[in-house]
C-alpha positions as CSV (number, residue, x, y, z in Angstrom):
1,M,13.5,-11.2,20.9
2,P,12.5,-8.5,18.4
3,R,12.7,-9.6,14.7
4,F,14.1,-7.0,12.3
5,H,14.6,-7.3,8.6
6,D,17.5,-5.2,7.4
7,L,18.3,-4.0,3.9
8,P,21.8,-2.5,4.6
9,A,23.3,0.2,2.5
10,P,25.9,-1.1,0.0
11,S,29.5,-0.8,1.0
12,S,30.6,1.4,-2.0
13,S,-1.6,21.0,19.0
14,N,-2.8,17.9,20.4
15,D,-1.9,15.8,23.4
16,M,-0.5,12.7,21.9
17,S,0.7,11.2,25.1
18,R,-2.1,8.7,25.5
19,V,-5.1,7.4,23.6
20,T,-7.5,8.4,26.3
21,P,-11.1,7.1,26.5
22,A,-12.2,10.5,25.3
23,L,-10.0,10.3,22.2
24,L,-11.2,6.7,21.5
25,S,-14.8,7.9,21.9
26,L,-14.2,10.7,19.5
27,L,-12.6,8.5,16.9
28,T,-15.2,5.8,17.0
29,A,-18.4,7.9,17.5
30,V,-18.4,8.7,13.8
31,A,-19.3,5.2,13.0
32,A,-23.0,4.3,13.1
33,V,-22.3,0.6,12.8
34,S,-18.9,-0.9,13.4
35,C,-17.7,-4.4,12.7
36,S,-14.1,-3.4,13.6
37,R,-13.7,-4.5,17.1
38,P,-12.6,-8.1,17.5
39,A,-14.4,-10.3,20.0
40,P,-12.8,-10.1,23.4
41,T,-10.3,-12.8,24.1
42,A,-8.7,-14.0,27.3
43,G,-5.2,-13.7,26.0
44,P,-3.2,-11.1,24.2
45,P,-4.0,-10.2,20.5
46,P,-2.6,-12.8,18.1
47,V,-0.7,-10.1,16.2
48,R,2.0,-7.9,17.6
49,T,2.8,-4.8,15.6
50,G,6.3,-3.7,14.7
51,A,6.0,-0.9,17.2
52,Q,5.1,-3.3,19.9
53,V,7.9,-5.6,19.1
54,L,10.3,-2.7,19.1
55,V,9.1,-1.2,22.4
56,E,8.9,-4.6,24.2
57,G,12.5,-5.3,23.1
58,G,13.6,-2.1,24.9
59,A,13.9,-0.1,21.6
60,G,17.4,-1.5,21.2
61,A,17.6,-0.4,17.6
62,L,17.1,3.2,18.7
63,Q,19.4,3.2,21.7
64,G,21.8,6.1,21.6
65,K,20.2,7.7,18.6
66,R,18.5,11.0,17.9
67,V,15.1,9.9,16.4
68,G,12.6,11.5,14.1
69,L,9.2,9.9,14.1
70,I,6.5,9.9,11.3
71,V,3.2,9.1,13.2
72,N,-0.5,9.8,13.6
73,Q,-3.3,8.7,15.9
74,T,-2.9,5.0,14.8
75,S,0.7,4.9,16.1
76,V,0.0,3.3,19.4
77,V,1.5,0.6,21.6
78,G,-1.4,-0.7,23.7
79,E,-3.2,2.4,24.7
80,R,-0.2,4.7,24.6
81,H,1.0,6.8,21.7
82,L,4.4,5.7,20.4
83,A,5.8,9.2,20.6
84,D,5.1,9.3,24.3
85,V,6.6,5.9,24.9
86,L,9.8,6.7,23.0
87,H,10.0,10.1,24.6
88,E,10.2,8.3,28.0
89,T,12.4,5.4,26.9
90,P,15.9,5.6,28.5
91,G,18.7,5.9,25.9
92,V,16.3,7.1,23.1
93,Q,16.4,10.8,22.2
94,L,13.2,11.7,20.4
95,V,14.0,14.9,18.5
96,A,11.2,15.6,16.0
97,L,7.8,14.4,14.9
98,F,6.3,14.4,11.4
99,A,2.6,14.5,10.5
100,P,1.1,13.0,7.3
101,E,-2.3,13.8,5.6
102,H,-5.0,14.2,8.2
103,G,-2.5,15.3,10.8
104,I,-1.2,13.9,14.1
105,R,-4.7,13.2,15.4
106,G,-6.2,12.4,12.0
107,T,-8.9,15.0,12.1
108,A,-8.0,17.1,9.1
109,D,-10.2,16.8,6.0
110,A,-8.9,14.7,3.1
111,G,-6.5,16.9,1.0
112,A,-6.5,19.7,3.6
113,Q,-3.1,21.2,4.5
114,V,-1.7,20.1,7.8
115,A,-0.1,22.8,9.9
116,T,3.4,22.6,11.5
117,E,2.8,22.8,15.3
118,T,4.3,22.0,18.7
119,D,3.2,18.8,20.5
120,P,2.2,19.8,24.0
121,A,3.0,16.3,25.4
122,T,6.6,16.2,24.4
123,G,7.3,19.8,23.5
124,L,8.6,18.7,20.1
125,V,8.0,20.4,16.8
126,V,5.5,18.4,14.6
127,H,6.6,19.0,11.0
128,S,3.9,18.9,8.4
129,L,4.3,16.5,5.5
130,H,1.0,17.5,4.0
131,G,1.2,21.2,3.4
132,E,3.7,23.3,1.6
133,T,6.0,20.2,1.5
134,T,5.2,16.5,1.4
135,K,8.8,15.4,1.8
136,P,11.0,16.0,4.8
137,T,13.5,18.8,4.1
138,P,17.2,18.7,5.0
139,E,16.4,21.3,7.7
140,M,13.7,19.0,9.2
141,L,16.2,16.1,9.3
142,A,19.2,18.1,10.6
143,G,20.7,16.4,13.6
144,L,18.7,13.1,13.3
145,D,20.5,9.8,13.4
146,I,17.4,7.8,12.2
147,L,13.9,8.4,10.7
148,V,11.2,6.0,11.9
149,F,7.8,5.5,10.1
150,D,4.8,4.1,12.0
151,L,1.4,4.6,10.2
152,Q,-1.5,2.3,9.7
153,D,-2.2,1.9,6.0
154,V,-5.3,0.5,4.3
155,G,-3.7,-1.4,1.5
156,T,-4.7,0.9,-1.4
157,R,-2.4,2.6,-3.9
158,F,-4.2,6.0,-3.6
159,Y,-4.1,6.2,0.2
160,T,-1.4,8.8,0.6
161,Y,0.5,7.2,3.5
162,I,2.6,5.1,1.2
163,S,3.4,8.2,-0.9
164,T,4.6,9.8,2.4
165,L,6.6,6.6,3.0
166,G,8.5,6.8,-0.3
167,L,9.2,10.5,-0.1
168,A,10.5,10.1,3.5
169,M,12.7,7.2,2.4
170,Q,14.2,9.5,-0.3
171,A,14.8,12.3,2.2
172,A,16.5,9.9,4.6
173,A,18.7,8.6,1.8
174,E,19.7,12.1,0.8
175,A,20.5,12.9,4.5
176,G,22.5,9.8,4.8
177,I,20.5,8.4,7.8
178,P,18.8,5.0,8.2
179,F,15.1,4.6,7.7
180,M,13.1,2.3,9.9
181,V,9.5,1.0,9.2
182,L,7.5,-0.3,12.1
183,D,5.2,-2.7,10.3
184,R,1.5,-3.0,10.7
185,P,-1.2,-5.3,9.2
186,N,-2.8,-4.7,5.8
187,P,-6.5,-4.6,6.9
188,L,-7.5,-6.3,3.7
189,G,-5.0,-9.1,4.1
190,G,-2.1,-10.0,2.0
191,S,-3.9,-11.6,-1.0
192,R,-6.2,-8.9,-2.4
193,V,-4.6,-7.5,-5.6
194,E,-7.0,-5.8,-8.0
195,G,-7.2,-3.1,-10.6
196,F,-5.2,-1.6,-13.4
197,T,-1.6,-0.6,-12.8
198,L,-0.9,3.1,-12.4
199,E,0.2,4.6,-15.7
200,P,3.2,7.0,-15.4
201,E,1.4,10.0,-16.9
202,N,-1.2,9.7,-14.1
203,Q,1.3,9.7,-11.3
204,S,0.7,12.1,-8.4
205,F,0.9,12.3,-4.6
206,I,-2.4,10.4,-4.6
207,G,-0.8,7.6,-6.5
208,M,3.0,7.4,-7.0
209,Y,3.8,3.8,-7.8
210,P,3.1,1.4,-10.7
211,M,0.9,-1.0,-8.8
212,P,-2.8,-2.0,-9.0
213,A,-5.4,-0.3,-6.9
214,T,-5.0,-2.8,-4.1
215,H,-1.5,-4.3,-3.6
216,G,-1.9,-6.8,-0.8
217,M,1.3,-5.7,1.0
218,T,2.2,-4.3,4.4
219,V,4.0,-0.9,4.5
220,G,7.2,-2.7,5.4
221,E,6.9,-4.8,2.3
222,V,6.1,-1.8,0.2
223,A,9.2,0.0,1.5
224,R,11.3,-3.1,0.6
225,M,9.9,-3.1,-2.9
226,L,10.4,0.7,-3.4
227,K,14.1,0.3,-2.6
228,G,14.7,-3.1,-4.1
229,V,13.0,-2.8,-7.6
230,P,13.5,0.2,-7.3
231,L,10.3,2.1,-7.8
232,L,11.7,5.5,-6.7
233,P,15.1,7.0,-7.6
234,G,17.7,7.8,-5.0
235,L,17.2,4.8,-2.7
236,D,20.3,2.7,-3.6
237,S,22.3,4.1,-0.7
238,L,19.4,3.9,1.9
239,E,19.9,1.7,4.9
240,L,16.3,0.3,5.3
241,V,15.3,-1.5,8.5
242,V,11.8,-3.1,8.8
243,A,10.6,-4.1,12.3
244,E,8.4,-7.0,11.5
245,M,5.2,-7.9,13.1
246,E,4.8,-11.2,15.0
247,G,1.8,-13.4,14.4
248,W,0.5,-11.9,11.1
249,R,-0.2,-14.1,8.1
250,R,-1.2,-13.1,4.6
251,D,-4.6,-14.7,5.0
252,M,-5.5,-12.5,8.0
253,M,-7.9,-9.6,7.6
254,W,-8.1,-7.0,10.4
255,I,-10.8,-8.9,12.2
256,D,-8.3,-11.7,12.7
257,T,-5.6,-9.6,14.3
258,G,-7.2,-9.0,17.7
259,L,-6.1,-5.3,17.4
260,F,-8.4,-2.4,18.1
261,W,-9.4,-0.3,15.1
262,I,-8.4,3.3,15.3
263,P,-9.6,5.2,12.2
264,P,-6.5,5.8,10.0
265,S,-8.4,8.8,8.6
266,P,-11.6,10.5,9.5
267,N,-13.7,8.9,6.7
268,I,-12.6,5.3,7.3
269,P,-14.2,5.0,10.8
270,D,-14.4,1.2,10.8
271,F,-13.2,-2.0,9.2
272,E,-16.4,-2.3,7.1
273,T,-15.6,1.0,5.4
274,A,-12.0,-0.1,4.8
275,V,-13.3,-3.2,3.0
276,V,-15.2,-1.2,0.4
277,Y,-13.0,1.8,0.2
278,P,-10.7,0.7,-2.6
279,G,-13.6,0.6,-5.1
280,A,-16.0,3.1,-3.4
281,C,-13.2,5.8,-3.5
282,F,-13.6,5.9,-7.3
283,F,-16.9,7.7,-6.6
284,E,-15.3,10.7,-5.1
285,S,-14.1,11.7,-8.6
286,V,-17.5,11.5,-10.4
287,E,-20.4,14.0,-10.3
288,G,-21.9,12.9,-7.1
289,N,-21.2,12.3,-3.4
290,E,-19.1,9.5,-1.9
291,G,-20.9,9.5,1.4
292,R,-18.7,12.2,3.0
293,G,-20.9,14.4,5.2
294,T,-22.6,11.4,6.7
295,E,-21.7,8.8,9.3
296,V,-21.2,6.1,6.7
297,P,-18.8,7.6,4.1
298,F,-17.9,5.4,1.2
299,L,-20.5,2.8,2.3
300,Q,-23.1,4.9,0.6
301,V,-22.7,6.9,-2.6
302,G,-25.1,8.7,-4.8
303,T,-26.0,11.5,-7.2
304,L,-28.8,14.1,-7.5
305,W,-30.6,12.2,-10.2
306,A,-30.3,8.5,-9.4
307,D,-33.1,6.0,-9.0
308,P,-32.1,4.2,-5.7
309,D,-34.5,1.3,-6.0
310,A,-33.6,0.5,-9.6
311,L,-29.8,0.7,-8.8
312,A,-30.1,-1.5,-5.7
313,A,-32.1,-4.1,-7.6
314,E,-29.7,-4.1,-10.5
315,L,-26.6,-4.4,-8.3
316,N,-28.2,-7.2,-6.2
317,A,-29.0,-9.1,-9.3
318,R,-25.3,-9.2,-10.1
319,A,-24.7,-11.2,-6.9
320,L,-21.4,-9.6,-6.0
321,P,-19.7,-11.7,-3.4
322,G,-19.8,-10.5,0.2
323,L,-22.1,-7.5,-0.5
324,R,-25.7,-6.5,-0.4
325,F,-27.0,-3.2,-1.8
326,E,-29.8,-1.1,-0.3
327,P,-31.5,2.0,-1.8
328,V,-30.8,5.2,0.2
329,T,-31.6,8.9,0.2
330,Y,-29.4,11.1,2.3
331,T,-28.3,14.7,2.7
332,P,-24.5,15.4,3.3
333,R,-23.9,17.8,6.1
334,S,-20.8,19.6,7.5
335,I,-19.3,17.3,10.1
336,P,-16.3,18.8,11.9
337,G,-13.4,16.4,12.0
338,M,-14.8,14.3,9.1
339,A,-16.0,16.5,6.2
340,T,-16.3,20.2,6.7
341,E,-17.4,20.9,3.1
342,P,-18.7,17.6,1.6
343,R,-19.6,17.6,-2.0
344,L,-23.2,18.5,-2.7
345,K,-23.6,19.7,0.9
346,D,-27.2,20.1,2.1
347,Q,-28.6,18.6,-1.1
348,Q,-30.6,15.4,-1.3
349,I,-28.5,12.6,-2.7
350,R,-30.1,9.4,-4.1
351,G,-28.1,6.3,-4.4
352,I,-27.1,3.0,-2.8
353,R,-25.5,1.7,0.4
354,Q,-23.1,-1.3,0.4
355,V,-23.7,-3.7,3.2
356,V,-20.8,-6.0,3.9
357,T,-22.2,-9.5,4.6
358,D,-18.9,-11.4,4.3
359,P,-15.7,-9.2,4.3
360,R,-13.5,-12.2,3.2
361,A,-15.5,-12.6,0.0
362,V,-15.6,-9.0,-1.1
363,R,-13.6,-8.0,-4.2
364,P,-13.7,-4.2,-3.5
365,V,-12.2,-2.8,-6.7
366,E,-14.4,-5.1,-8.9
367,A,-17.4,-4.0,-6.8
368,G,-16.5,-0.4,-7.4
369,V,-16.5,-0.9,-11.1
370,H,-19.9,-2.5,-10.9
371,V,-21.2,0.6,-9.0
372,L,-19.7,3.0,-11.4
373,H,-21.1,1.0,-14.3
374,A,-24.6,0.9,-12.9
375,F,-24.7,4.6,-12.2
376,Y,-23.2,5.6,-15.5
377,N,-25.7,3.4,-17.4
378,Q,-28.6,4.9,-15.5
379,A,-27.5,8.5,-16.0
380,P,-29.4,10.6,-18.5
381,D,-27.6,11.0,-21.8
382,S,-27.2,14.7,-21.2
383,L,-25.2,14.0,-18.0
384,K,-23.0,11.1,-19.3
385,A,-20.4,13.5,-20.8
386,T,-19.7,15.1,-17.4
387,F,-20.2,12.1,-15.1
388,F,-16.5,11.5,-14.8
389,Q,-14.4,14.4,-13.4
390,E,-11.6,13.9,-15.8
391,E,-8.4,14.8,-13.9
392,P,-9.5,13.6,-10.4
393,F,-10.7,10.3,-11.9
394,L,-7.4,9.7,-13.6
395,R,-5.5,10.4,-10.4
396,V,-7.6,8.0,-8.4
397,T,-7.9,5.2,-10.9
398,G,-4.4,5.7,-12.3
399,T,-5.5,4.8,-15.9
400,T,-7.5,6.0,-18.9
401,K,-8.7,2.4,-19.5
402,L,-11.5,2.3,-16.8
403,R,-13.2,5.4,-17.9
404,S,-12.9,4.6,-21.6
405,M,-14.2,1.0,-21.2
406,I,-17.3,2.2,-19.3
407,R,-18.0,4.8,-21.9
408,E,-17.6,2.2,-24.6
409,G,-20.3,0.1,-23.0
410,R,-17.9,-2.7,-21.9
411,T,-19.2,-4.9,-19.1
412,P,-17.6,-5.0,-15.6
413,E,-16.6,-8.6,-16.4
414,E,-14.7,-7.4,-19.4
415,I,-13.0,-4.7,-17.4
416,V,-11.9,-7.1,-14.7
417,A,-10.5,-9.4,-17.4
418,A,-8.6,-6.5,-18.9
419,W,-6.6,-5.9,-15.7
420,R,-5.7,-9.5,-15.0
421,A,-2.4,-9.3,-16.8
422,D,-1.5,-6.2,-14.7
423,V,-2.4,-8.1,-11.5
424,E,-0.3,-11.2,-12.4
425,A,2.7,-9.0,-13.4
426,F,2.5,-7.2,-10.1
427,R,2.2,-10.4,-8.1
428,E,5.4,-11.5,-9.7
429,L,7.1,-8.2,-9.1
430,R,6.2,-8.0,-5.4
431,S,7.1,-11.7,-4.6
432,A,10.7,-11.0,-3.8
433,W,9.9,-8.4,-1.2
434,L,7.2,-10.1,0.9
435,L,8.0,-10.8,4.5
436,Y,5.1,-13.0,5.6
437,E,3.6,-16.2,4.5
């Protein structure tokens, strides 16, 4: 039987119909090396997603309802897109689709506006939630009985899918309709919590909630916390339903789930990239290149002036768990569907590549601090003042502390120690809203 966790209201232009071999080839071809596919097993995957639980239970919670669906290319049940499955499910009337950042197929560049379009498979309008509006409007929700969210997140505060989650919850509350989250695994597991808590003055669509850089929660758990704490206004009256996964535990990383990796965005093509992303993403807001424009975004980063051999030697000497560093020289190019205009396009970048040797051991945010620290200390004095892009860096890191401590010459160990109180406070805050052991 499907398992649902309810938080009741108080009494007062792409064919999405099937993830075809061609589409899977497109999504995975961007990865030069992938550790994302689990080893084949004789039986079914050990983890069943909330979408799978819902569909295999006959979508009973949606029977007789006019449904709006927030989905992208990760929203699959087996090899079929959830929109196509629900469109064909007797008793369920799928009325509207909603697209987050990167679009329904996930091919839009990071930050690029997503167009409103018509889905050829179902004939339904796909409303953009990453363009002129990031929150469903009353007109978009008109006539709906329920709004359903099914997106694969990566467990990082500044990944915009959880911002879309919160804004959609607000819109559903304002429209007086229930909101259902179909839960999916946190690829990093349920224990990794690192980084400074977002400061209110640095709130943006890139980071909306007072949580560390990695939160160790599923999207269903995040939704429960947003409503229950609350972390967003206007959610008191919302009827929230979470369709729980079956078989997922907090100690599971993606490689333990038996699920096939579909890139949740173009520049996270495999699980190895997802492992380093929470710290490597800091590099997209300094004067350099974060690997976009290559087949290994975020795994390699660099600047125009770095000494790759010295950087790799320095970082390897620090013996960061689960990682090895290699010197690299590369040239970012325009790659349609991944990075049309990467930073420092067609210029030679000098830097390092992170090689994941043990994903369970990696502390990605701490590693990201070490990488920033090493590059900053190697930078010529004339470039240190402009190394950090002020506003973008604050939006991603969520704090003034990280930049200030690096500039002051504080060590990575001192920086990590400075965020421990934030981490412990957040662990206590989230504890009431967790669904899995």
